[in-house]
C-alpha positions in Angstrom: 2.2 6.9 -14.3 5.7 7.5 -12.8 5.8 9.6 -9.7 8.6 11.4 -7.9 7.9 11.9 -4.2 10.8 14.5 -4.0 9.4 16.4 -6.9 5.8 16.3 -5.5 7.2 17.5 -2.1 9.0 20.4 -3.8 5.9 21.4 -5.8 3.3 21.0 -3.1 5.1 21.5 0.2 1.9 22.7 2.1 -0.3 19.8 0.9 1.9 16.7 1.6 2.5 14.6 4.7 5.5 12.3 4.6 5.5 8.8 6.1 8.5 7.7 8.1 11.0 5.7 6.0 10.1 2.2 7.4 9.1 0.5 4.2 10.9 -1.7 1.6 9.8 -2.2 -2.0 8.5 -5.8 -2.8 6.6 -5.3 -6.0 7.6 -5.0 -9.7 6.5 -1.4 -9.9 8.7 1.0 -8.0 6.5 4.1 -8.4 2.7 4.2 -7.9 0.0 6.4 -6.7 -3.8 6.8 -6.4 -6.7 7.2 -4.1 -6.4 5.4 -0.7 -8.6 2.5 0.2 -7.8 1.8 3.8 -7.9 -1.5 5.8 -7.2 -2.1 9.4 -6.5 -5.7 10.3 -4.2 -7.8 12.5 -2.7 -11.1 11.3 -5.9 -11.8 9.3 -5.9 -10.8 5.6 -9.5 -11.5 4.9 -10.2 -7.8 4.0 -7.0 -7.6 1.9 -8.0 -10.6 -0.2 -11.7 -9.4 -0.6 -10.5 -5.9 -1.5 -8.0 -7.1 -4.0 -10.8 -8.7 -5.9 -12.6 -5.4 -6.5 -11.9 -2.9 -9.3 -8.7 -0.9 -8.3 -7.7 1.3 -11.2 -6.5 4.6 -9.7 -6.5 3.2 -6.1 -3.9 2.2 -3.5 -4.6 -0.2 -0.7 -3.3 1.1 2.4 -3.2 -1.7 5.0 -2.7 -1.1 8.8 -1.5 -4.6 10.0 -0.4 -3.2 13.4 3.2 -3.5 12.4 3.1 -7.3 13.0 5.8 -9.3 11.4 4.5 -12.5 12.6 2.2 -13.4 9.6 2.1 -12.2 6.0 -0.9 -10.1 5.0 -0.1 -10.4 1.2 1.3 -13.2 -1.0 1.6 -13.9 -4.6 -1.9 -15.1 -5.2 -3.6 -12.1 -3.7 -1.0 -9.7 -5.4 -1.8 -11.3 -8.8 -5.6 -10.8 -8.1 -4.9 -7.2 -7.2 -2.8 -6.8 -10.4 -5.7 -8.3 -12.5 -8.2 -5.9 -11.0 -6.0 -2.8 -11.9 -4.8 -1.9 -8.4 -1.9 0.6 -8.6 -0.3 -0.7 -5.4 -0.4 -1.7 -1.8 1.2 -0.1 1.3 1.3 -2.7 4.2 2.3 -1.8 7.7 3.1 -5.4 8.2 4.7 -8.4 6.4 4.4 -10.0 3.0 5.5 -13.3 1.7 6.5 -15.0 -1.7 8.9 -12.0 -2.3 10.3 -13.5 -5.5 6.9 -13.7 -7.1 6.0 -10.3 -5.8 9.0 -8.7 -7.3 7.9 -10.1 -10.7 4.3 -8.8 -10.3 3.4 -5.4 -12.0 2.1 -3.9 -8.9 3.5 -1.4 -6.4 4.1 -3.1 -3.0 5.6 -1.6 0.1 5.8 -3.4 3.4 8.0 -3.6 6.4 9.5 -7.0 5.9 8.8 -10.6 4.7 7.8 -13.7 6.6 6.9 -17.1 5.3 3.8 -17.7 7.5 0.4 -17.0 6.0 -2.6 -15.6 8.1 -5.7 -17.3 9.2 -8.7 -15.8 7.6 -11.4 -15.2 10.2 -13.1 -12.2 8.6 -11.5 -9.8 11.2 -10.8 -6.2 10.2 -12.2 -2.9 9.1 -12.6 -1.3 5.6 -12.3 2.5 4.8 -11.5 3.7 8.2 -8.7 6.3 9.0 -5.4 4.4 9.7 -2.3 5.8 11.4 1.2 4.4 11.1 4.7 5.7 10.2 3.8 9.0 11.7 1.0 9.7 9.2 -2.8 9.3 9.1 -4.2 7.8 5.9 -7.8 8.7 5.3 -10.0 6.8 2.9 -10.3 8.7 -0.4 -7.0 10.8 0.2 -4.2 10.5 -2.4 -1.1 8.4 -1.8 2.1 8.4 -3.8 5.2 6.2 -3.3 8.5 5.6 -5.1 12.0 4.4 -4.1 12.4 7.5 -2.0 9.4 7.3 0.2 5.6 7.5 0.7 3.5 10.8 0.8 -0.1 11.5 1.4 -2.3 14.5 0.3 -5.9 15.4 0.8 -5.8 16.6 -2.8 -4.7 14.9 -5.9 -1.1 16.0 -7.0 0.2 16.3 -10.6 3.7 15.6 -11.9 5.0 18.3 -14.1 4.7 17.7 -17.8 
């Protein structure tokens, strides 16, 4: 499904929270949305990899990486796993790598920047906890929508006009 964040903001002004415009598109899908599955981690993508391996249809992985640009929380292999498992997209408050491969993956990916270094996996992180970045709190189970214009969050599902 294609989403337009400006249209959703116009249709549901009292329901949406708008993230600060800090993110760049890295995936092959520029518009995506779904129910938030949240992760908090810092320079350790263990939970990102594990979650990418679970069924993700209708879901968006929202990753609070503390804004770190030191190590990439997502690369081509984990992105391909997420795609195969039906994830709609990922929003990463941190960095990604393998950007050419990510750009060719049918997955929505928003992140701050790219860096070639991978993380060390030590199993550190938290799954399905409220995360706050870009001026917005993302709660597990809420609805997240993203496109080339921005990222919005709502406690209720939003529908695009027919």
